[in-house]
N, C-alpha and C positions, 0 to 999 in steps of 0.2 A: 368499380362500383357496379353492382348488379342492377338491372332495370326492374322496377316493381311490376309485378304481374297480377292481374285481377281475375275475377270469376270468368270462366270460359276460356282463359288463356293459359291457365296453369294445369299441368299434368304431373303425375308422379315421376314420369321420365324427365321432365324439366328439372324437378327438384334433385333427382339423382345426378343429372348431368352437371348441375351447378355445384352441388355439395357432396356428391358421392366420393370423390377422391380424397378430400380432407377427412371425411368420416372414416373411410377405410384406413387411412394413415394412423388414426388414433385408436383403432381397435383391431384385435386379432380375430377376424371373422372366419368361420368354416367355409370350405370350398363351395358347398351348395348355396350358401348365402351370396358369395361373390359371383357365382354364375347367374343367379337370379338378378342381382343388381346390374350386372353387365348386360344381360339380355334386355332389361327394361330401359336402360340408358340408350342402347343402340337400336331399339325398336323403331322401324320406319325412318331410319336415317341412312346416310351414305355408308355407314360402317357395315351394314348388312347387304349392300348392293341393291339392285333393283332393275328396272327396265324402262324403256322409252316407248310410248305409244304415239302414233300419228294418225290424225283423221284422214280418211281416204277421200274426203270431199273438200274440206277447207284448208287442210294442212296443219291444223292446230296440233302442237306437240305437248305431251304431258309426261312428267317424270313421276314414277311411283317407286317408293322404296319398300323393301321387304319387311314383313312382320317378324318379330322374334318367336312368336307362338309359345312363349313361356306361360304356364298356367297361372302365374301370379301377376302377369301383366294386365293392367286394367284395359288396355286397348285390344287385346287379342282373344277375348272370351266370347264375343257376341256370336260369331259364326260357329265356334266350337259348341256353344250351348245349343244353338239351333239344330246342329247335326245330331247331338245327343238326344234332344227332345223328339226329333223325327224317328229315331230308333225306338224310343219308348212308346211312341204313338202306336206302333205295331203290336205292343204288348198290353195296351190299355184294356182293362176289364170293365164291363158295363155295370159297375156298382159305384157307390160313393167311396171316397178315399178320406182317410184321416191323417192328420199331421201331428206327430208327437215330437216333443223336445225333451231330451234328457240331459241335465246339466250336472257337472261335478262341482262340489263346493269350492269357494275361492281359496280356501286354505291349501288346496292342491295346485294352484296356478304356478307358483314358483318352481315346484318340483316337476311339474309337467314340462316346463320349458327346458329343463336340463335333461329330461328323459322323455322326449317327445314320442318316439316310436313306441316305447314300452307303455306309457300311460294312455296314449291315444288308441293303441291296440286293445287294451283291456276296457276302454270306454266303448269301442265297437262291440267287443265280445260280450260284456255284461249287459249292455243296453239291448242288443238284438236277442240274446238268450232270454232275457226277461220277457220280452214280447212274445217270442215263439213258445216259451214254456207255458205262459199264461194262456196263449191261444190254443195250445194243445190240451189244456186241462178241460175235461168234460164239464166241470162246474161252470166254466166261462164260455167256451166255444167248442172245444174238442175237435179242432181242425188245424190243418197246416196253413199258416198265413204267409203272405209275401211281404217283404220289407225292402225298401230302398233307403239306405242309411247314408247320410251326408255329414261329414265332419266340418264344423266351423270352430275357429279358435279365437274369435275376436268379439268385442262388444262395439257399440257405436262410437265410443271414444278411443278405439284402436287398442285398448288394453287387452291383456290375455283373458279369455273367457271361454274355455273349451266346452263345447256342447254338441250333441248329436241330434240332427233332424231326421226323423223317420217318417216315411210316407207308407201307409198301410191300407190296403183295400178293406172294405167292410165285409167281413166274413172270411171264409177259407175253405179249402178242399178237404173233404172227409178223409180219414186215414186210409180207407179202402179206395179212394179216388173215384167214387161213384156218385157223389153228391156235393153240392155247394151249400155249406152251412152258414146261416146267418146267426148273429148273437141272439141267445135265448131270451135275454132280458130286455130286448128292444122290439117294439111292434111297429114303430114308425121310421125305422132306419135312420135314427138320429143320434144314437148313443154308441160309444165304443163298447167292446165286449167285456171290459173290466174297469173298475173304478180307478182313477188316477192315483189314489193313495196306495192301492195295492201294488201298482206298477212302481211307484217311488220306493216303497219299502223293499221290494225284491231287488230292484236295481241297486240300491245301496248295499244290500247284503252281498250280492254277487260281485260288485266292484271291489268292495273291501276284502273279499276273499281272495280275488286275483291280485289285489294290491299287496296284501301280506305275503302271498306266494312269491311275488317279485322280490320282495325284501329278503325273505328267507333263502332264496336261491342266489342272492347276491347280484341281481340284475339291475338294481337301482343305483344311480350315482348321486352322491351328496356333496355338493361343492357350494362355495359362496355362502349366502345367507341361510341355506338349508343344511349346512354341514352338520349341525347339531342333531338332525334327524337320523344320522347314521348310528346314533346311540340307541340301543334296544329299548331303554325305558322311555326315551323321548318319542321314538317311533310308535310304541304301543299307546302312549298318551295321546298322540295325534289320532290314532285309529279309534280310541275310545271317544274322543270328542266328535269325530265324524259319525260314529254310530248314533250319538245322541241327537244330532242335527236332523232336521227335516230337509230332504233333498228336493230341489226344485224340478218338478216334472209336470208337463201338461199335455193334454191331448185335445185337439179341436178338429172339426170337420171343415175342409175348404168349402167356400161358398160355391154354389152352382153344382151342376152334374159332373159326370166323369169327363166331359169334354173340356172342363175348366182345369182339370188336374195338371195338364201339361203347362198351362200358363202359371199355375201355382208352383209347380216344380221349378220352373225357370227362374223364380225369385231366389232359389237357394243353391242350385247345383254348381254353377260356374262363377259364383261371386268371389271377389277378392276382398282383402281387408277394407279397402276404400275405393270407390269409383272416382274417376277424374272429375265428374260433375259435382261432387261434394266439396271439392277444393275451391275456396273462394278467393284466396289471395296469398301471394308470396312476396313479402316485403321486409327489408331490414333484418334478414335472418329469421323471420317468423313465418309460420304457415298458419293460415286461418281456414278452417273447414266447418261445415255444418254437421250436426249430429242430432239424433232424436233422444231426448231424455225420458226414458221409460219410468223413472222415479217421479217425474213431474208431469203426469198426464200426457205422455208421448209428445211433449212440445218440441218443436224444432229450435235448436239453439246454435250458437257459434262458439267454437273453441279455438284459442290461439296457442300454438306450441312453438318452442324453439325448434328450428329446422332439424337439428341433430336429434332432438327428442322425437320429432315426427318420423324421421327415418328409422330410429330405433324401434318405435312402436310398429311401424309397417313391417319391419323385418322379423318381428316376433312371430309372424304368421306365415312365413315361408317354410313350407314343409320339406323334409329331407327328400332327396332324389328318389323317384320310383315309389313314393309312398302314396297309396291309393286313398283318396278322400271320399270317393263314392263307392259303396259296396252293396252287394245284393244277397239276399238271404231267403230261405224258404222257397216259395213258388218262383221267386225271381232269381234264384241262384243260377250261376252260369251253367252248371252241370245239367240241370233239369228244366231250365226256363222254357224252351220251345215246346217240349212235350206237355208240361203241366199247364202252361197257359192255354194251349190248344184244347186240352180237356176241360179246363175251367170255362172257357168261352162257350163250348158246346153245352155244358151243363146250365149255363146262364142264358142260353138261347140266342147267343150272338154269332154272327158270321165270322169266319176266319178272315183276318186281315191279309191283304196282299202285301208281300214284302216291299218295304219302302225303296224307292228309287233314288233317294237322296244321296246314297253312298257314291253313285256314279256322277253326281252333279259336281261341277267345279264351283268355286266361290262366286263367280259372276252369275251363274244360273241360279244358285241358291238365293243370292241377294235379290235377283229379279223376282223370283217366286214369292219371297217373303215381304218385300217392300214395294214391288212394282217399279222400282228404279233399275234401269239397265246401265251398268257402268261402262258398257261397250259403246254406248251412244255418245257422240261428241258433245261435250258440255258447252262448246262454243257455238256451233251452228245447229245442233240438235237434229242434224240430218245424216251426217256421215257416221262411219263406224271407226272406232279407234283400233288401229292395227299395230301389232308389235313390230317395232323397227330395230330395236337394239337392246342388248343386255348390258347392265352396268355391274362391273365387278365391285366387290366390297372394298372400301377404302380403309386400308390398314391403320393409318394414322390420320383420322379426320381432324379438322381444325379444332383446337382446344376451346372448350366452353369457359365462360367467365365463372370463376370460383371465388366466392367471398366467404371468409370465415365469419360465423355469427359471433 
């Protein structure tokens, strides 16, 4: 019998360790899903090895197990996020930034799960092309803009909800590269360069164009409950219905000045489907977690799911190996980023930033700088320094965890 676990005690890794094996036994899961599950199960356990530190003053010993570093693991994203934000700090422009969200209709959710790479690729392509095309139009801005695009595939209830977060600076670099242009229709630096309805309409047209092209070139798979869409008439019927719908798109400016942009970015870049602190309870084969109900005034509520359904929903959001969920466009594209950001900063009257030193920092130095807590100081006597004494090899067959079928 499993021991009930409550808020603060339950992690995704605990759920996988208890119920992962029977879940895998019942389903034929792809390799990249199995790898993610295994990594989260083994994260910071003897299965990955570790090391022993000893205080040079009082002799206190501490065992630390290695992290899995999987991008879907809720325990391994904090320092990765901070390193990424440090790199973006060097590229920050002294202007306001806008946050845009581009969402595809729910009718495409099931098809997206079967064709993740294909659908998510055209979401990136159509969304960023929409913003760049409108930004380059002299009627709106007539400049090259920069975009950081971040893919999210989940809603608060862990169901599939693919959407794109786009962070865009206010204005852009003129085509000649000699001037920073601000939106013509704004005098108080409070509005985006184009109305959200224009963005929504163009985004819809571009996405459905690429969507049809995928179909015509035979690059979409139709299995399970979407098998019927493999029929030409049914597919075109779906496209017609999607054309008639209003697609959900919004643009808002983050609060505060450009110095708040990094804090704002940090909310979206390295998120996973659910954080451990949202899980309230694991008991009798049920997982209880909190979520925000956007349909009911953003109220925080609790949801209880069968543990296998919780695992299923979590795994919906594991991306294929080497699939990039954060991408850069325009001024921020990898090819021209350094040069164009330097030009933009000069035109905006800002000094060039010195290259960040965070790349040379180890995790202990980074943690100390961010939190003021030095993990090298002995937690027992608070005077000595923890010195590495021994390395622990991975345990190939760690003791089995209690597994109870729900």
